[in-house]
DRENLOGU-31659 format. One line per field, with one value per residue (C-alpha): residue in one letter; chain; x, y, z. Coordinates in steps of 0.001 Angstrom, whole numbers. Example, Ala and Ser with C-alpha at 12.3 -4.5 7.8 and 13.67 -1.06 7.14 Angstrom:
residues 2
code	c(A  S)
unit	c(A  A)
x	c(12300  13670)
y	c(-4500  -1060)
z	c(7800  7140)
END
This chain:
residues 671
code	c(M  N  V  N  T  K  I  L  A  L  M  T  A  M  A  V  G  M  A  G  A  V  G  T  P  A  N  T  Q  I  K  N  T  A  T  A  S  F  E  D  P  T  G  P  A  G  N  T  T  G  S  Q  T  S  N  E  V  T  T  T  V  A  A  K  S  S  F  N  V  T  Y  L  G  S  A  A  N  T  D  S  A  T  T  G  T  A  T  D  T  L  P  A  E  Y  K  K  T  A  N  Q  G  E  T  V  A  F  K  Y  Q  V  V  N  T  G  N  D  T  Q  T  I  T  L  A  P  A  G  A  T  G  A  K  L  V  A  A  N  D  P  S  V  A  G  F  A  G  N  F  T  T  L  T  P  A  Q  K  T  G  V  D  A  A  T  A  L  S  S  V  S  L  A  A  D  G  V  R  E  F  W  L  V  Y  T  V  P  A  G  S  A  K  A  S  T  V  G  A  T  P  V  G  S  G  N  I  W  N  G  T  A  N  A  A  V  T  E  A  Q  A  T  S  P  F  L  Q  Y  S  A  V  V  V  Y  T  P  V  A  V  V  G  P  D  G  A  P  E  A  G  A  S  G  T  Y  A  D  P  V  D  A  N  T  T  I  T  R  S  G  D  T  Q  T  A  A  I  R  A  G  D  T  S  T  T  F  I  N  T  L  K  N  K  G  D  A  T  D  G  F  V  L  S  G  P  A  G  V  T  F  L  T  A  S  G  A  A  F  T  A  A  G  E  T  I  G  G  L  T  Y  I  L  E  G  G  L  P  T  I  K  G  V  A  A  G  A  T  A  N  F  R  T  V  V  P  H  D  A  T  A  G  A  K  S  V  T  V  G  I  D  S  T  S  D  A  D  T  A  P  E  D  T  T  T  N  V  V  N  V  P  G  L  L  F  G  D  S  D  N  N  K  A  T  D  P  V  N  T  V  V  T  R  P  V  T  T  T  A  G  T  T  V  T  F  P  M  E  I  K  N  T  G  G  G  S  D  T  F  L  P  S  A  P  N  L  T  F  T  V  V  D  A  N  G  T  Q  T  T  K  S  V  P  V  E  Y  L  L  D  A  D  C  D  G  T  A  D  N  T  T  V  I  T  T  P  G  V  T  I  A  A  G  G  T  A  C  V  I  A  Q  V  K  V  P  E  N  V  V  A  T  T  T  P  I  T  L  N  Q  T  V  T  S  G  S  G  L  T  A  T  D  T  D  D  T  I  T  V  G  V  V  A  G  S  A  I  T  I  N  K  S  Q  T  S  T  A  P  A  V  P  G  N  D  L  T  Y  S  I  V  A  K  N  T  Y  N  T  A  V  K  N  F  I  L  T  E  Q  D  G  T  F  G  G  K  T  T  N  V  F  Q  Y  G  T  F  K  T  V  S  A  T  V  A  N  P  V  L  T  T  P  A  K  V  M  Y  R  F  N  S  G  T  W  Q  V  S  A  T  P  A  I  A  L  N  T  V  T  R  V  D  V  A  I  D  S  N  N  D  G  A  I  N  A  S  D  T  I  A  P  N  Q  E  L  T  V  S  L  T  V  T  I  K)
unit	c(A  A  A  A  A  A  A  A  A  A  A  A  A  A  A  A  A  A  A  A  A  A  A  A  A  A  A  A  A  A  A  A  A  A  A  A  A  A  A  A  A  A  A  A  A  A  A  A  A  A  A  A  A  A  A  A  A  A  A  A  A  A  A  A  A  A  A  A  A  A  A  A  A  A  A  A  A  A  A  A  A  A  A  A  A  A  A  A  A  A  A  A  A  A  A  A  A  A  A  A  A  A  A  A  A  A  A  A  A  A  A  A  A  A  A  A  A  A  A  A  A  A  A  A  A  A  A  A  A  A  A  A  A  A  A  A  A  A  A  A  A  A  A  A  A  A  A  A  A  A  A  A  A  A  A  A  A  A  A  A  A  A  A  A  A  A  A  A  A  A  A  A  A  A  A  A  A  A  A  A  A  A  A  A  A  A  A  A  A  A  A  A  A  A  A  A  A  A  A  A  A  A  A  A  A  A  A  A  A  A  A  A  A  A  A  A  A  A  A  A  A  A  A  A  A  A  A  A  A  A  A  A  A  A  A  A  A  A  A  A  A  A  A  A  A  A  A  A  A  A  A  A  A  A  A  A  A  A  A  A  A  A  A  A  A  A  A  A  A  A  A  A  A  A  A  A  A  A  A  A  A  A  A  A  A  A  A  A  A  A  A  A  A  A  A  A  A  A  A  A  A  A  A  A  A  A  A  A  A  A  A  A  A  A  A  A  A  A  A  A  A  A  A  A  A  A  A  A  A  A  A  A  A  A  A  A  A  A  A  A  A  A  A  A  A  A  A  A  A  A  A  A  A  A  A  A  A  A  A  A  A  A  A  A  A  A  A  A  A  A  A  A  A  A  A  A  A  A  A  A  A  A  A  A  A  A  A  A  A  A  A  A  A  A  A  A  A  A  A  A  A  A  A  A  A  A  A  A  A  A  A  A  A  A  A  A  A  A  A  A  A  A  A  A  A  A  A  A  A  A  A  A  A  A  A  A  A  A  A  A  A  A  A  A  A  A  A  A  A  A  A  A  A  A  A  A  A  A  A  A  A  A  A  A  A  A  A  A  A  A  A  A  A  A  A  A  A  A  A  A  A  A  A  A  A  A  A  A  A  A  A  A  A  A  A  A  A  A  A  A  A  A  A  A  A  A  A  A  A  A  A  A  A  A  A  A  A  A  A  A  A  A  A  A  A  A  A  A  A  A  A  A  A  A  A  A  A  A  A  A  A  A  A  A  A  A  A  A  A  A  A  A  A  A  A  A  A  A  A  A  A  A  A  A  A  A  A  A  A  A  A  A  A  A  A  A  A  A  A  A  A  A  A  A  A  A  A  A  A  A  A  A  A  A  A  A  A  A  A  A  A  A  A  A  A  A  A  A  A  A  A  A  A  A  A  A  A  A  A  A  A  A  A  A  A  A  A  A  A  A  A  A  A  A  A  A  A  A  A  A  A  A  A  A  A  A  A  A  A  A  A  A  A  A  A  A  A  A  A  A  A  A  A  A  A  A  A  A  A  A  A)
x	c(3442  245  287  -2975  -3712  -5367  -2071  -285  -2764  -2340  1432  1229  -1004  1336  4267  2627  1887  -1647  -3373  -4117  -7242  -10039  -8835  -10417  -12202  -15958  -17686  -14719  -16058  -14615  -15017  -14548  -14541  -13561  -11607  -10822  -8197  -8343  -7442  -9852  -11355  -11836  -8242  -5186  -4262  -2323  -3400  -3917  -6069  -9306  -10539  -13700  -14601  -17415  -19701  -18386  -19557  -19257  -19291  -19297  -17327  -19576  -18615  -17051  -16770  -14382  -12550  -10489  -9185  -5757  -2722  456  3977  4754  1044  58  -2623  -3321  -6801  -6176  -8778  -8195  -9993  -10794  -8056  -6368  -2779  -1670  -3515  -2195  905  3768  3249  -327  134  1813  2118  709  -104  -3605  -4805  -2502  -3791  -2374  -2698  -2294  -2024  -4254  -5141  -8369  -8000  -10465  -9726  -12630  -12746  -15087  -15132  -16982  -17488  -16380  -17807  -15405  -16120  -14170  -15239  -13877  -12360  -14735  -14120  -12015  -11680  -10486  -8404  -7189  -3430  -3249  -5086  -2872  -3547  -1512  1263  3822  2927  5692  5717  2637  2242  2598  1711  197  1492  -1133  -839  -1265  -4318  -5811  -5277  -6825  -9818  -10485  -9987  -12837  -13350  -12866  -16157  -15914  -13622  -14361  -11765  -11309  -10382  -7130  -7301  -5649  -6235  -4216  -5670  -5038  -7106  -6836  -8091  -7385  -6564  -9174  -7858  -8054  -7449  -6040  -2433  -1921  -5462  -5980  -7650  -8135  -10087  -10530  -11653  -14825  -15311  -18614  -18970  -19887  -18314  -19133  -20750  -20676  -23919  -24131  -22331  -23673  -23353  -20833  -19567  -16319  -16902  -15122  -15633  -15932  -13758  -13057  -12069  -11838  -8232  -7831  -5035  -4507  -2450  -1666  -1849  1679  2628  5262  7965  10034  11839  12972  15447  18203  20762  22414  20585  17098  16884  17564  20660  22034  24924  27365  26789  26606  26150  22930  23493  22279  23719  27076  26909  24106  25185  22706  23211  21879  20734  18669  15677  15940  18150  18392  19580  21245  20480  21714  19592  17893  17746  14324  14624  16694  17363  17635  18691  16510  17124  14472  15004  12767  12783  10056  10403  9621  10527  8325  7544  7068  5067  6677  4537  4991  3114  1973  4785  7401  8880  10468  13276  15001  18382  19983  18075  15697  11952  9686  7953  5363  8068  10216  13951  15981  18841  20731  17951  15299  12528  11677  8307  5225  2232  -1189  518  2438  6243  6984  10160  9665  11723  13279  14452  14114  16864  17780  17835  16936  17844  15654  15759  13284  13087  11626  10614  10628  10207  12087  9874  12258  11998  12269  10254  9666  8599  7484  8355  6575  6860  3864  4251  2481  1846  -816  -4206  -4003  -2355  -857  2929  5072  7460  8219  11243  11699  13543  13968  14978  16249  15320  17499  16017  17368  16087  18453  17783  18040  17848  15287  17476  14978  15826  12211  11126  12157  14707  13211  14240  14052  16164  18750  20933  23952  25152  28841  29543  33179  36456  38291  37477  34612  33110  29603  27626  24489  22914  21737  19963  20383  17641  17923  14430  15659  15133  18687  21760  23617  26477  25942  28583  27704  29679  29557  31789  34224  32871  34628  35137  36795  39388  41300  44787  46281  47345  43805  44546  41479  41827  39513  39889  38412  37089  35978  32638  33388  30977  31179  29064  26435  25431  22992  21500  21831  23136  26742  29468  30704  34329  36527  36798  35755  33550  35339  34667  32696  30657  28231  26616  22911  20595  17307  14907  17628  18736  22197  22699  25726  27106  28099  30991  32451  35488  35004  38452  39745  39429  36472  34788  31052  28959  26159  24564  24385  26935  25006  25931  25169  25050  24810  24553  25409  24718  26703  23707  23955  21279  21753  19912  20588  19978  20807  18996  21250  23340  25986  25823  28896  27659  29293  31228  29752  32033  33834  34151  35759  38752  39994  43303  44315  47711  49631  52603  53938  56800  57038  55812  52084  52144  50138  51503  52938  51397  49663  49506  47311  47409  44044  44123  40711  40644  37793  38010  34715  34837  32897  33250  31738  29665  29551  32472  33380  36085  35246  37123  34882  34307  31794  31195  31247  30893  31418  34606  35132  36745  37648  40500  38925  37978  41664  43263  43074  42933  46156  46379  44861  46058  45087  46523  44965  46650  45821  45226  46249  43791  43946  42960  40392  39467  40567  40400  38024  37656  34808  34956  32185  29805  30208  30903  33170  36412  39597  41747  42785  42763  39499  37883  36929  39112  41195  40166  36539  37024  35214  34695  36821  35425  37650  36320  37191  35444  35866  33762  35140  31759  32701  30243  30364  27435  26457  28214  31553  33232  36225  37379  38014  41320  41683  43119  42437  45167  44482  47023  45418  47409  46080  47845  47281  45525)
y	c(162495  160548  158039  157430  153664  153975  155074  152116  149701  151277  151061  147415  146627  148354  146368  143133  144420  145684  148167  151418  151424  153996  155881  156704  153770  153838  155149  157343  160604  163772  166560  170265  173250  176784  179118  182820  184938  188746  191786  191823  195332  195126  194689  196832  197918  195382  192339  188957  187353  187569  184176  182421  178751  177738  174835  171321  169825  165986  164081  160261  158782  156550  153082  153131  149467  147962  144652  142887  139394  139608  137638  137475  137973  140393  141001  141501  144126  144627  144462  143958  142226  138623  136928  133626  131031  132772  132546  135672  137846  136090  136960  134476  133063  132132  130333  126961  123566  120375  116855  115583  114132  116301  118627  122132  124984  128755  131184  134274  136938  138656  142252  144524  147830  149540  151346  148998  145395  143188  139556  138679  135564  133452  130726  129092  129256  127575  124117  121448  120539  123621  124341  127199  126350  128846  129323  128449  125154  122184  120446  123071  123446  122001  124218  126598  129712  130772  127572  123897  120549  118335  114915  112188  112585  116350  115950  113557  116157  118965  116829  116302  119964  122383  124649  128357  130066  133441  135642  138463  141165  144373  147432  146774  143133  140460  136722  134385  131187  128511  127848  124104  122240  119109  118902  116403  113019  112727  116398  116952  117938  121737  122380  124897  124344  127222  128655  131846  132774  134884  137348  138897  141806  145488  148317  152033  153270  156976  157021  153694  150466  148121  144352  143445  140164  140135  139917  139256  142661  145107  145950  144239  141758  138006  136873  133659  131167  128524  125471  124320  120529  119273  118229  115529  115362  112209  110138  106537  104884  102310  101718  105021  106977  107930  110874  108686  109199  105943  104058  101308  97858  96058  92476  91041  91236  87654  86078  87548  85735  88023  91383  94256  97108  100603  102901  106021  105101  101394  98605  95262  91914  89390  86141  82620  79672  78106  81268  81751  85220  88373  90932  94568  97539  100622  104083  106692  110372  112775  115988  117585  120215  117999  114645  112037  108346  106248  103126  100767  99239  96697  93949  90735  88371  91070  91178  94216  93911  96448  97901  95100  92427  91630  91300  94211  93464  95131  95616  97535  97816  100992  101527  104797  106687  105330  103008  100097  98861  96976  99292  98064  95201  97614  97961  101509  103542  106300  109235  110195  113773  116391  115802  112399  109039  105497  102154  99089  95750  94488  90723  89803  86144  84585  81230  79811  81506  83336  87075  90362  90508  94167  95226  98751  99828  102833  104963  106722  109373  108722  112473  112642  111028  109476  106179  107291  106878  109991  108288  104915  103090  99949  96735  94285  90631  89227  85544  83726  81666  79602  77829  75770  73745  73434  76572  77416  80360  82785  84582  85644  82078  79874  77092  73668  70202  68121  65166  66351  63705  64519  61666  61249  59341  60090  58923  62020  63928  66406  68992  68448  71389  71777  75282  75855  78641  79895  82136  84177  84094  85639  89139  90368  89990  86729  84699  81322  78704  75839  72607  68909  65941  64842  62413  59121  57903  54678  55101  52521  52903  51384  48336  47737  48753  50316  52909  55386  59111  61635  64736  67910  69581  73235  76152  79173  82320  82825  86428  86751  83324  82134  78701  79523  80469  84051  83044  80296  81678  79040  80206  79825  80712  82657  82203  84427  87426  87668  90473  89681  88208  87930  84961  83953  81553  79279  76518  73192  71975  68464  67723  64089  62509  60841  57077  56924  53573  53349  53121  50745  53157  56979  59047  61351  64906  65448  69228  71428  75158  76603  80177  82468  82437  78668  77406  74338  73283  70293  69028  65342  64207  65388  62643  61858  58686  57463  55503  53272  55401  55313  53817  51521  47849  44487  44391  41061  40797  37476  36561  33497  32864  29637  29964  26434  25939  25508  22019  19021  17540  20753  22728  26053  28272  31339  34060  35676  38799  40050  43354  45100  48777  49654  51754  49070  45373  43173  40240  36685  37169  34002  33881  31197  29391  27527  27200  29408  32843  35704  39369  38413  36570  32823  30463  26888  26123  22855  21836  21747  21319  19014  20498  20004  22430  25543  27803  31205  33982  37098  40481  44121  43017  39423  37139  36849  33780  32295  33629  31299  30609  27851  25929  24261  21963  21415  23301  20715  21297  24082  22734  24066  21714  22886  19254  18118  14917  14009  12880  15717  15085  15597  19077  21605  24387  25791  28339  30199  32398  33848  32429  35605  34465  30899  29234  26766  28238  31018  33392  37028  36937  36601  39660  40885  44136  47401  47248  43586  41291  37592  36057  32598  30429  27813  25154  22844  20336  20854  17885)
z	c(113954  113665  110723  108960  109021  105609  104128  105730  104203  100781  100987  101943  98981  96561  97955  96862  93374  93913  91704  93470  95636  95418  98548  101884  103449  103484  106611  107434  108998  107579  110190  109419  111906  110811  113183  113087  114868  115214  117455  120345  120276  123939  124617  124188  120736  118663  120670  118969  121483  119610  118227  117156  116269  113923  114346  113372  110082  109832  106464  106271  103279  101219  99924  96442  95596  93043  92407  89825  89106  87527  86402  88433  87213  84417  83774  87410  88081  84379  82968  79273  77176  76100  73303  74883  74492  71560  72677  70826  73374  76470  78492  78185  81666  80808  77493  77921  76255  77736  76687  76231  79520  81666  84408  84621  87127  86657  89578  89835  92360  93265  94495  96298  94658  96396  99718  101424  102452  100002  99181  95665  94073  92010  89454  86600  82974  79879  80167  81366  84984  85764  89460  91659  94721  97335  97315  100972  100522  101540  98219  96340  98854  96468  93526  92491  90341  88469  86398  87098  85560  88214  89113  89547  93327  93127  90935  93451  96164  94132  93215  96911  97892  98526  95559  96143  95333  97078  99144  101537  101220  103074  101076  99224  100239  98061  97782  95540  94096  91444  88370  87708  84633  82648  78955  77760  76727  72985  72334  68876  68491  68363  69583  72395  75740  78184  81108  83067  86576  86616  89432  90474  92885  93198  91252  91613  88394  89321  91136  92886  93610  90939  90784  88047  86622  84675  80952  77684  76136  79034  82011  84263  81563  81765  82129  80180  80384  77732  76849  73360  73120  72579  69056  69314  66687  66406  63809  63591  61266  60921  63637  64538  61826  63016  60617  57555  55437  56793  55237  56123  57557  60879  61988  63311  67096  67457  64302  63344  59997  58851  57475  57626  55179  55949  53152  53668  55810  55052  56321  54595  55927  53648  55442  54863  53899  56896  58994  60556  62095  61818  64557  63458  65570  65129  66556  67396  68163  70047  68026  70110  72821  75779  77249  75660  75456  72349  71570  69053  66335  63577  61736  63357  64189  64714  68213  69837  72364  74554  73662  75672  73790  76651  76297  77209  80513  82705  85347  82892  82348  82806  80361  80248  81972  79612  80693  78410  79575  78446  78973  78015  76270  74034  74017  75116  75620  78188  79376  76046  76547  73841  71313  72775  71015  72008  70460  70334  68553  65995  65477  62082  61597  58148  56478  53524  50953  48659  48153  50004  53234  54094  57584  58488  62037  63573  66701  68237  70912  74194  74424  71759  71531  68115  67309  64024  64103  64207  61788  60236  58922  56875  57722  54859  54997  51728  51905  49359  46560  43694  40594  38446  35353  31631  29546  26914  25871  27396  30620  31035  31745  34622  34184  33475  34563  31439  30418  27932  26301  24215  21917  21123  17900  17269  18686  17504  20687  20908  23231  24528  25950  28038  28208  31783  33663  37209  38541  41735  43231  46471  47746  47239  45110  45622  44189  42538  41733  39344  39617  38861  39679  36994  34450  33785  30224  29046  26307  24334  22890  19768  21761  22859  26410  27995  30721  32401  32034  34418  32652  34446  33845  33202  33272  30993  30977  28301  28914  26016  26693  23106  24069  23190  25638  25418  25840  27200  30732  33223  36096  39419  43054  44175  41022  39164  40866  40059  41159  42874  40342  37708  35616  34461  31563  31734  29564  31104  28976  28809  26633  25640  25110  21959  21464  23780  24148  23596  26729  27432  29928  29768  31672  34006  34921  38602  38446  41528  42115  45524  46531  48739  51060  51475  49088  46903  43751  41526  38020  37771  34649  31824  30223  27647  25582  23743  20778  18217  15787  12309  9666  12100  11249  11820  9498  8139  6361  4815  3414  2265  4477  2921  443  -1051  -4594  -4766  -6183  -5156  -2016  -693  2183  1700  4811  5297  7979  8749  10991  12254  14124  15939  14956  16575  19752  21507  22107  19419  20613  19339  16941  14909  12256  9637  6829  4345  656  -1073  -2488  -14  -971  -4598  -3717  -4059  -1580  -2670  -315  882  -2662  -3628  -256  2705  6189  8031  11051  12566  15401  16778  18911  20392  20734  21623  24251  24758  26458  30185  32062  32018  28565  25759  22027  20908  17658  15842  12806  10320  12616  15272  18946  20203  21596  23089  20997  17556  16343  14903  16154  12598  9733  8395  4815  5840  7256  5080  7644  10436  13022  15468  18324  21695  24745  26757  29696  29784  29720  26977  24524  22003  22153  22744  26106  24359  22923  21056  22610  20761  18830  19767  17062  16469  14260  12767  10937  8646  6754  4066  1818  -1848  -3274)
END
């Protein structure tokens, strides 16, 4: 059986997804000859040999032109209307997502649906710079499927290729090609960029083959493709918690002594005094639909390091499939898959200025055109600070360093207090421990023995800052916890012992406060002065010790005991026997008696070499001998004193110590 070649061509076209062609090829000749059969009347009855053939009529099939440019895939051979780049009218294969600056390619076909051979003109419309490239061009040899995003090398090849501008197709002929265009750099997120091939050729209008160009509103329709500019979605947060909700702590990876506390979308470092930088770990997460890269941003001075702690370089470092690289001078993490996370380090420098130093860290997707960060997180460094000084009983004002002197004027024992203030000027809560070395006081006992006593300086809390301790609980390690910017009032307490000896110079409190963060502040100008106790005196008790009758010629002996009851040494002390009226009392011992002897002893405490007792008669020269150099019956005045510095003179350099007693025995003969 003869097979019509036209039918074979049609079957082949349908096998590749072609729309049905018009039919018989143009210029085909349709020939028609009529024949008749009958009984030849000239022959025997019933014969069938009679026949007759008509003339041949020949008709040439005219050209009925038609063409279409259509999608491939599920929408192949359709001619539905599209409304430009509106993605809701496009088939799934022809609405994609791409990043600004990327070049995409969609595959199309042009079909000759007419019965004649015709040349169809092709041109792109829509996206600036769109180009048509034949599917058999070497530059697109690596393209797969009906959509592809070009690599830089592929784009270079396409740019150099000859654009497809027309095809000559026989009836039912098909030619595939790629529509290539670039999403303009700087395209806004979620904006749409698209293009369409436009075919021009002849289409039978019922009476003639008219020139037709594909249009938006009439068949054959334009067949747009479109890409929606990718909208990156990403978050960044504290170590291990990019989506906020962070909690817990970790150590600075460089300085293990620094604890970093995570809370929500913030992480805070509690540093020690003297630290100059803090290293945080931040974590980002790509919540978008495509692999993406992210540029790290922060204020001036902040340095970003890779997850390993290395510097970002132009050569890059690959860690766990991610590339940490310096691009355009900006630290960038590339190759973060959808749903994946990446760690990086943020080094925050700081000086000793107290307070909270807050640093905002941002991540900006490399897929979009803007430089606004997709998300930010906060790293805070609490730089410690401390003020310490005397209190004015007002927490709202800073402590002051004024000289505060507390006088002690009793030997009964007393407690001296100094209201103090500690202010936390740092950025975070801290502990503060006040302390001072023990103070040394000199005390004297009933025997005149002087010893030193070490007394601690104790600190008590004064919560309401009224200058009075709340209770008797002594502050111990680790001290008082004070919130950032807060003030604690404390009372420095010194329990001055009994029988304290007056001081010639103030006793200084060398107060210090140390913080848990390593800060130290001092107040070294507060003092205690132990003065002479009011009401103290030199006591003198005189008694007659002789027992013989007080008659002329007999001796009369007196004992005079002088005691220093002051809490300080008394200078230039001289005990005198002479006639006269003193304090309303009369002395006439030398009027009725003749000097015979004098002697003296010292007790509480006794004298130690080289100190000695000295005597003076009639205001003459001081001498060690108790025997006067003048006639005994001429003695009218006897002075007794202690030469405590052994210089042979009695003056302000000589003292009688607290509780020390000078006992003098004086004998005269009654005239």
